[in-house]
KELO-527587 format. One record per residue: residue number from 1; z, y, x of N, C-alpha, C, O in turn. Coordinates in steps of 0.02 Angstrom, whole numbers, padded with zeros to 5 digits. Each point is the difference from the previous one (the first is absolute). Layout:
[pt NUM; [Z; Y; X]; [Z; Y; X]; [Z; Y; X]; [Z; Y; X]]
...
This chain:
[pt 1; [-09778; -00953; 07429]; [00001; -00014; -00071]; [00070; 00017; -00029]; [00051; -00013; 00032]]
[pt 2; [-00051; 00041; -00090]; [00061; 00021; -00033]; [00038; -00061; -00026]; [-00029; -00046; -00028]]
[pt 3; [00095; 00046; 00039]; [00041; -00056; -00024]; [00007; 00003; -00076]; [00007; 00054; -00028]]
[pt 4; [-00009; -00112; -00005]; [00009; 00000; -00072]; [00071; 00021; -00020]; [00048; -00017; 00034]]
[pt 5; [-00043; 00052; -00090]; [00065; 00020; -00027]; [00019; -00047; -00056]; [-00037; -00009; -00048]]
[pt 6; [00096; -00022; 00056]; [00028; -00043; -00052]; [00059; 00037; -00030]; [00046; 00020; 00037]]
[pt 7; [-00047; -00010; -00103]; [00052; 00037; -00034]; [00040; -00046; -00045]; [-00029; -00033; -00044]]
[pt 8; [00094; 00030; 00054]; [00045; -00041; -00041]; [00035; 00045; -00049]; [00032; 00049; 00020]]
[pt 9; [-00038; -00065; -00085]; [00028; 00043; -00052]; [00054; -00035; -00041]; [-00006; -00059; -00015]]
[pt 10; [00058; 00097; -00002]; [00048; -00021; -00051]; [00020; 00064; -00037]; [-00025; 00054; 00016]]
[pt 11; [00068; -00060; -00064]; [00018; 00058; -00040]; [00038; 00052; 00041]; [-00022; 00056; 00008]]
[pt 12; [00081; -00076; 00018]; [00044; 00047; 00033]; [-00012; 00012; 00074]; [00025; 00048; 00028]]
[pt 13; [-00062; -00092; 00004]; [-00012; 00004; 00072]; [00065; 00009; 00038]; [00006; 00042; 00045]]
[pt 14; [00044; -00084; -00064]; [00064; 00003; 00036]; [00019; -00067; 00030]; [00041; -00003; 00046]]
[pt 15; [-00070; -00052; -00071]; [00020; -00067; 00025]; [-00060; -00044; 00015]; [-00022; -00006; 00057]]
[pt 16; [-00005; -00025; -00110]; [-00050; -00053; 00008]; [-00060; 00021; 00041]; [-00021; -00037; 00045]]
[pt 17; [-00007; 00095; -00059]; [-00060; 00021; 00036]; [00015; 00013; 00074]; [-00042; -00011; 00043]]
[pt 18; [00103; 00034; -00028]; [00018; 00011; 00070]; [00012; -00067; 00036]; [-00016; -00007; 00059]]
[pt 19; [00045; -00041; -00094]; [00008; -00067; 00030]; [-00069; -00028; 00018]; [-00011; -00025; 00055]]
[pt 20; [-00036; 00029; -00103]; [-00067; -00026; 00011]; [-00036; 00039; 00055]; [-00033; -00030; 00043]]
[pt 21; [00040; 00095; -00043]; [-00031; 00041; 00052]; [00026; -00020; 00069]; [-00040; -00007; 00047]]
[pt 22; [00105; -00004; -00041]; [00028; -00020; 00064]; [-00027; -00066; 00025]; [-00018; -00007; 00058]]
[pt 23; [00015; -00043; -00103]; [-00026; -00065; 00021]; [-00074; 00003; 00016]; [-00023; -00031; 00048]]
[pt 24; [-00016; 00068; -00088]; [-00072; 00004; 00014]; [-00013; 00036; 00065]; [-00043; -00021; 00039]]
[pt 25; [00079; 00075; -00026]; [-00010; 00036; 00064]; [00013; -00046; 00059]; [-00037; -00001; 00049]]
[pt 26; [00092; -00038; -00054]; [00016; -00045; 00056]; [-00054; -00054; 00007]; [-00021; -00016; 00055]]
[pt 27; [00000; -00012; -00111]; [-00047; -00056; 00002]; [-00071; 00021; 00019]; [-00035; -00038; 00035]]
[pt 28; [00014; 00097; -00056]; [-00069; 00022; 00013]; [-00007; 00041; 00064]; [-00056; 00009; 00025]]
[pt 29; [00111; 00016; 00001]; [-00003; 00040; 00061]; [-00046; 00059; -00008]; [00004; 00036; -00050]]
[pt 30; [-00046; -00025; 00098]; [-00043; 00059; -00001]; [-00068; -00013; -00032]; [-00047; 00039; 00009]]
[pt 31; [00040; -00094; -00047]; [-00064; -00015; -00032]; [-00010; 00037; -00065]; [-00056; 00002; -00027]]
[pt 32; [00110; 00028; 00000]; [-00005; 00036; -00064]; [00054; 00054; -00002]; [00050; -00004; 00036]]
[pt 33; [-00060; 00053; -00078]; [00051; 00049; -00015]; [00033; -00023; -00065]; [-00035; -00013; -00050]]
[pt 34; [00101; 00008; 00050]; [00036; -00023; -00059]; [00047; 00056; -00023]; [00036; 00029; 00041]]
[pt 35; [-00038; -00015; -00105]; [00043; 00052; -00029]; [00026; -00024; -00067]; [-00026; -00049; -00028]]
[pt 36; [00076; 00083; 00002]; [00025; -00016; -00067]; [00012; 00065; -00038]; [00008; 00053; 00029]]
[pt 37; [-00008; -00060; -00096]; [00011; 00058; -00043]; [00023; -00026; -00068]; [00002; -00060; -00013]]
[pt 38; [00015; 00107; -00031]; [00023; -00018; -00066]; [-00030; 00043; -00054]; [-00023; 00056; 00013]]
[pt 39; [00023; -00082; -00075]; [-00025; 00039; -00056]; [00053; 00050; -00024]; [-00017; 00052; -00029]]
[pt 40; [00080; -00067; 00041]; [00056; 00045; -00015]; [00050; -00006; 00057]; [00053; -00030; -00009]]
[pt 41; [-00068; 00059; 00067]; [00041; -00011; 00060]; [00073; 00022; -00010]; [00014; 00052; -00030]]
[pt 42; [00030; -00093; 00056]; [00072; 00013; -00004]; [00022; 00057; 00045]; [00051; 00031; -00011]]
[pt 43; [-00090; -00018; 00063]; [00017; 00054; 00047]; [00041; -00024; 00060]; [00020; 00041; 00041]]
[pt 44; [-00008; -00105; -00037]; [00038; -00027; 00057]; [-00018; -00074; 00009]; [-00027; -00032; -00046]]
[pt 45; [00042; 00006; 00105]; [-00006; -00072; 00012]; [00070; -00028; -00007]; [00047; 00024; 00032]]
[pt 46; [-00040; -00076; -00072]; [00066; -00028; -00015]; [00034; -00024; 00064]; [-00030; -00036; 00040]]
[pt 47; [00093; 00055; -00030]; [00036; -00019; 00061]; [00005; -00076; 00010]; [00000; -00024; 00057]]
[pt 48; [00004; -00014; -00111]; [00005; -00072; 00008]; [-00068; -00030; 00020]; [-00002; -00052; 00033]]
[pt 49; [-00053; 00084; -00053]; [-00066; -00022; 00023]; [-00005; 00010; 00075]; [-00025; -00043; 00037]]
[pt 50; [00049; 00101; -00014]; [00000; 00014; 00073]; [00042; -00052; 00036]; [-00020; -00025; 00052]]
[pt 51; [00078; 00009; -00080]; [00046; -00048; 00031]; [-00030; -00070; 00005]; [00004; -00032; 00053]]
[pt 52; [-00033; 00007; -00107]; [-00026; -00069; 00002]; [-00063; -00006; 00043]; [-00014; -00053; 00027]]
[pt 53; [-00024; 00108; -00020]; [-00057; -00002; 00045]; [00023; 00003; 00073]; [-00031; -00031; 00043]]
[pt 54; [00085; 00067; -00030]; [00027; 00001; 00068]; [00021; -00070; 00021]; [-00005; -00017; 00059]]
[pt 55; [00029; -00022; -00106]; [00018; -00070; 00015]; [-00060; -00040; 00023]; [00007; -00050; 00035]]
[pt 56; [-00067; 00072; -00054]; [-00062; -00033; 00020]; [-00031; 00032; 00062]; [-00054; -00020; 00022]]
[pt 57; [00088; 00070; 00005]; [-00026; 00035; 00059]; [-00054; 00051; -00017]; [-00039; 00020; 00043]]
[pt 58; [00038; 00003; -00106]; [-00049; 00050; -00021]; [00037; 00062; -00022]; [00043; -00003; -00044]]
[pt 59; [-00060; 00059; 00075]; [00033; 00064; -00015]; [-00041; 00039; -00050]; [-00054; 00024; 00016]]
[pt 60; [00080; -00017; -00077]; [-00034; 00041; -00050]; [00041; 00063; -00015]; [-00011; 00033; -00051]]
[pt 61; [00058; -00017; 00094]; [00045; 00056; -00012]; [-00036; 00068; 00000]; [00026; 00049; -00027]]
[pt 62; [-00085; -00046; 00057]; [-00038; 00062; 00001]; [-00053; 00003; -00055]; [-00036; 00049; -00005]]
[pt 63; [00031; -00101; -00036]; [-00047; 00001; -00056]; [00021; 00053; -00050]; [00060; 00016; -00004]]
[pt 64; [-00107; 00010; -00034]; [00016; 00049; -00052]; [-00030; -00023; -00066]; [-00049; -00036; -00001]]
[pt 65; [00080; 00058; -00053]; [-00023; -00016; -00067]; [-00055; 00051; -00018]; [00012; 00060; -00001]]
[pt 66; [-00072; -00085; -00014]; [-00058; 00042; -00012]; [-00031; -00014; -00068]; [00008; -00055; -00027]]
[pt 67; [-00043; 00104; -00001]; [-00037; -00010; -00063]; [-00069; -00026; 00017]; [-00030; 00021; 00049]]
[pt 68; [00004; -00065; -00091]; [-00066; -00029; 00012]; [-00055; 00053; 00000]; [-00053; -00010; 00029]]
[pt 69; [00065; 00068; -00061]; [-00050; 00053; -00001]; [-00015; 00026; 00070]; [-00054; 00028; 00012]]
[pt 70; [00100; -00038; 00036]; [-00013; 00022; 00069]; [-00058; -00038; 00031]; [-00025; 00020; 00053]]
[pt 71; [00004; -00075; -00084]; [-00053; -00042; 00028]; [-00065; 00005; -00038]; [-00049; -00034; 00017]]
[pt 72; [00047; 00074; -00070]; [-00060; 00003; -00042]; [-00061; 00028; 00035]; [-00057; -00012; -00022]]
[pt 73; [00067; 00049; 00077]; [-00057; 00027; 00037]; [-00015; -00039; 00064]; [-00038; 00022; 00042]]
[pt 74; [00069; -00081; -00035]; [-00010; -00040; 00060]; [-00037; -00064; -00018]; [00006; -00026; -00056]]
[pt 75; [-00044; 00001; 00103]; [-00034; -00064; -00010]; [00051; -00056; 00007]; [00024; -00014; 00054]]
[pt 76; [-00008; -00018; -00110]; [00048; -00055; -00002]; [-00040; -00064; -00010]; [-00030; -00010; -00053]]
[pt 77; [00030; -00032; 00103]; [-00039; -00062; -00004]; [00031; -00049; -00049]; [-00035; -00030; -00041]]
[pt 78; [00101; 00021; 00046]; [00035; -00051; -00041]; [00063; 00030; -00030]; [00039; 00032; 00034]]
[pt 79; [-00031; -00043; -00099]; [00061; 00020; -00035]; [00036; -00063; -00021]; [-00030; -00045; -00030]]
[pt 80; [00095; 00042; 00046]; [00041; -00057; -00020]; [00059; 00027; -00040]; [00039; 00040; 00026]]
[pt 81; [-00033; -00061; -00089]; [00057; 00021; -00040]; [00052; -00056; 00001]; [-00016; -00059; -00002]]
[pt 82; [00080; 00081; 00005]; [00055; -00049; 00004]; [00046; 00004; -00061]; [00054; -00030; 00000]]
[pt 83; [-00076; 00067; -00052]; [00037; 00001; -00063]; [-00049; 00014; -00056]; [-00052; 00031; 00010]]
[pt 84; [00069; -00054; -00070]; [-00044; 00007; -00057]; [-00015; 00071; -00020]; [-00056; 00017; -00017]]
[pt 85; [00106; 00027; 00021]; [-00010; 00070; -00019]; [-00051; 00033; 00045]; [-00044; 00036; -00023]]
[pt 86; [00049; -00048; 00088]; [-00048; 00030; 00047]; [-00070; -00030; -00011]; [-00050; 00035; 00007]]
[pt 87; [00047; -00098; -00024]; [-00064; -00032; -00012]; [-00035; 00034; -00059]; [-00061; 00011; 00002]]
[pt 88; [00099; 00005; -00054]; [-00029; 00032; -00059]; [-00018; 00073; 00013]; [-00049; 00025; -00028]]
[pt 89; [00087; 00009; 00070]; [-00011; 00071; 00013]; [-00048; 00013; 00058]; [-00017; 00057; 00014]]
[pt 90; [-00006; -00110; 00018]; [-00040; 00007; 00062]; [-00070; 00027; -00015]; [-00037; -00030; -00038]]
[pt 91; [00019; 00086; 00069]; [-00068; 00026; -00006]; [-00046; -00035; 00049]; [00022; -00039; 00042]]
[pt 92; [-00086; 00053; -00046]; [-00047; -00021; 00051]; [00002; 00052; 00055]; [00003; 00060; -00013]]
[pt 93; [-00006; -00082; 00075]; [00001; 00044; 00057]; [-00069; 00002; 00031]; [-00038; -00048; -00006]]
[pt 94; [00020; 00104; 00040]; [-00065; 00003; 00033]; [-00006; -00057; 00051]; [00046; -00015; 00038]]
[pt 95; [-00103; -00017; -00039]; [-00014; -00054; 00048]; [00034; -00066; -00015]; [-00007; -00047; 00038]]
[pt 96; [00044; 00043; -00093]; [00039; -00061; -00015]; [-00047; -00059; -00011]; [-00044; 00002; -00042]]
[pt 97; [00056; -00054; 00081]; [-00040; -00061; -00005]; [00040; -00056; -00034]; [-00029; -00042; -00034]]
[pt 98; [00095; 00042; 00043]; [00041; -00056; -00022]; [00063; 00024; -00035]; [00026; 00054; 00014]]
[pt 99; [-00004; -00095; -00061]; [00064; 00013; -00033]; [00034; -00066; -00013]; [-00030; -00048; -00026]]
[pt 100; [00093; 00045; 00044]; [00041; -00060; -00010]; [00064; 00020; -00035]; [00025; 00056; 00010]]
[pt 101; [00002; -00101; -00049]; [00065; 00012; -00031]; [00045; -00060; 00012]; [-00016; -00056; -00020]]
[pt 102; [00072; 00068; 00054]; [00051; -00050; 00010]; [00066; 00031; -00021]; [00027; 00042; 00037]]
[pt 103; [-00001; -00061; -00094]; [00061; 00031; -00027]; [00063; -00032; 00027]; [00004; -00060; 00009]]
[pt 104; [00046; 00102; 00002]; [00065; -00023; 00024]; [00054; 00036; -00040]; [-00010; 00055; -00024]]
[pt 105; [00068; -00088; 00017]; [00058; 00030; -00032]; [00021; 00061; 00041]; [-00004; 00000; 00061]]
[pt 106; [00027; 00053; -00095]; [00021; 00060; 00034]; [00073; -00007; 00023]; [00045; -00001; -00042]]
[pt 107; [-00033; -00006; 00107]; [00069; -00009; 00023]; [00043; 00063; -00010]; [00061; -00005; 00003]]
[pt 108; [-00092; 00062; -00014]; [00039; 00061; -00011]; [00043; -00005; -00063]; [00048; 00038; -00008]]
[pt 109; [-00065; -00084; -00036]; [00038; -00009; -00062]; [00057; -00051; 00008]; [00035; -00015; -00048]]
[pt 110; [-00026; -00011; 00108]; [00053; -00049; 00011]; [00068; 00033; -00011]; [00011; 00058; 00015]]
[pt 111; [00035; -00098; -00042]; [00068; 00025; -00013]; [00050; -00044; 00036]; [-00018; -00050; 00031]]
[pt 112; [00081; 00070; -00035]; [00053; -00038; 00032]; [00022; 00033; 00065]; [-00013; 00058; 00013]]
[pt 113; [00047; -00098; 00027]; [00024; 00024; 00064]; [-00060; 00013; 00046]; [-00056; -00021; -00015]]
[pt 114; [00068; 00054; 00071]; [-00055; 00012; 00047]; [-00027; -00066; 00025]; [-00061; -00007; 00009]]
[pt 115; [00104; -00043; 00003]; [-00024; -00066; 00022]; [-00044; -00033; -00052]; [-00050; -00030; 00016]]
[pt 116; [00069; 00037; -00080]; [-00041; -00029; -00054]; [-00068; 00036; -00005]; [-00051; -00031; -00011]]
[pt 117; [00053; 00097; 00020]; [-00063; 00038; 00000]; [-00043; -00019; 00060]; [-00061; -00007; -00006]]
[pt 118; [00093; 00000; 00064]; [-00037; -00020; 00060]; [-00033; -00068; -00009]; [-00056; -00011; 00024]]
[pt 119; [00089; -00034; -00059]; [-00029; -00066; -00013]; [-00066; 00007; -00039]; [-00048; -00035; 00015]]
[pt 120; [00047; 00079; -00064]; [-00061; 00012; -00039]; [-00053; 00031; 00044]; [-00058; -00021; -00001]]
[pt 121; [00076; 00071; 00040]; [-00048; 00032; 00046]; [-00029; -00051; 00049]; [-00060; 00001; 00014]]
[pt 122; [00102; -00045; 00012]; [-00024; -00051; 00048]; [-00048; -00049; -00034]; [-00050; -00019; 00030]]
[pt 123; [00065; -00001; -00091]; [-00044; -00046; -00036]; [-00068; 00032; -00011]; [-00051; -00031; 00014]]
[pt 124; [00050; 00092; -00038]; [-00064; 00035; -00012]; [-00036; 00012; 00066]; [-00061; -00009; 00005]]
[pt 125; [00098; 00029; 00046]; [-00030; 00010; 00067]; [-00035; -00064; 00023]; [-00057; 00003; 00024]]
[pt 126; [00091; -00059; -00031]; [-00029; -00063; 00024]; [-00061; -00021; -00041]; [-00048; -00028; 00028]]
[pt 127; [00048; 00043; -00093]; [-00059; -00014; -00042]; [-00058; 00044; 00022]; [-00057; -00024; 00006]]
[pt 128; [00071; 00088; 00005]; [-00052; 00046; 00021]; [-00027; -00019; 00069]; [-00060; 00002; 00011]]
[pt 129; [00105; -00021; 00035]; [-00023; -00021; 00067]; [-00048; -00059; -00006]; [-00053; 00001; 00032]]
[pt 130; [00070; -00051; -00072]; [-00042; -00059; -00006]; [-00070; 00019; -00026]; [-00051; -00022; 00028]]
[pt 131; [00048; 00062; -00080]; [-00065; 00018; -00030]; [-00040; 00045; 00046]; [-00060; -00012; 00010]]
[pt 132; [00091; 00062; 00019]; [-00037; 00048; 00040]; [-00019; -00027; 00069]; [-00051; 00019; 00028]]
[pt 133; [00092; -00062; 00001]; [-00020; -00032; 00063]; [-00058; -00048; -00012]; [-00044; -00005; 00042]]
[pt 134; [00043; -00030; -00099]; [-00056; -00044; -00016]; [-00063; 00042; -00011]; [-00054; -00019; 00024]]
[pt 135; [00060; 00074; -00058]; [-00057; 00045; -00011]; [-00027; 00025; 00067]; [-00061; -00001; 00012]]
[pt 136; [00105; 00023; 00032]; [-00020; 00025; 00065]; [-00035; -00054; 00041]; [-00050; 00012; 00033]]
[pt 137; [00077; -00072; -00035]; [-00030; -00056; 00037]; [-00070; -00014; -00027]; [-00047; -00013; 00039]]
[pt 138; [00039; 00016; -00105]; [-00066; -00010; -00029]; [-00049; 00054; 00020]; [-00059; -00014; 00012]]
[pt 139; [00082; 00076; -00009]; [-00043; 00055; 00023]; [-00023; -00012; 00071]; [-00059; 00008; 00015]]
[pt 140; [00106; -00027; 00027]; [-00016; -00010; 00071]; [-00050; -00058; 00008]; [-00044; 00002; 00043]]
[pt 141; [00052; -00053; -00083]; [-00043; -00059; 00005]; [-00065; 00007; -00040]; [-00044; -00043; 00003]]
[pt 142; [00039; 00098; -00041]; [-00060; 00011; -00040]; [-00004; -00043; -00062]; [-00054; -00009; -00028]]
[pt 143; [00110; -00018; 00007]; [00000; -00045; -00059]; [00014; 00036; -00065]; [-00008; -00029; -00054]]
[pt 144; [00029; 00092; 00057]; [00015; 00036; -00061]; [-00044; 00062; -00001]; [-00022; 00023; 00052]]
[pt 145; [00011; 00005; -00112]; [-00036; 00063; -00002]; [00039; 00052; 00039]; [00062; 00000; -00002]]
[pt 146; [-00095; 00044; 00035]; [00033; 00053; 00037]; [00037; 00041; -00048]; [00033; 00049; 00020]]
């Protein structure tokens, strides 16, 4: 049986969607294919996103910033948007059964010293971890829609 594809979307596909992708991949293991994309991809994964995920033991350094159009010809079971702009720009994908929206502040807009920016990235990372680990647990237990 083909594994379901879960697609996490945000506008730039440089921070939030990669954080969520990393946590979902770890939590779901080989039970699903998890990917992320953006409506206006930045073309890179933010270095501070890579750094704060490494603190959690998750390596996203090989992730790439992709456009959501790359998935329009694929069966996407579940679409999860993590920002309002992506939620509004999100098309329907072939095979899509579920859509969820959980918005988070964009840490890429953090200002100040690197430590101050890291604090924002860590806060958003921890919020995303809590939501996406709960979602993954619900999927595994059959308590949430796939």
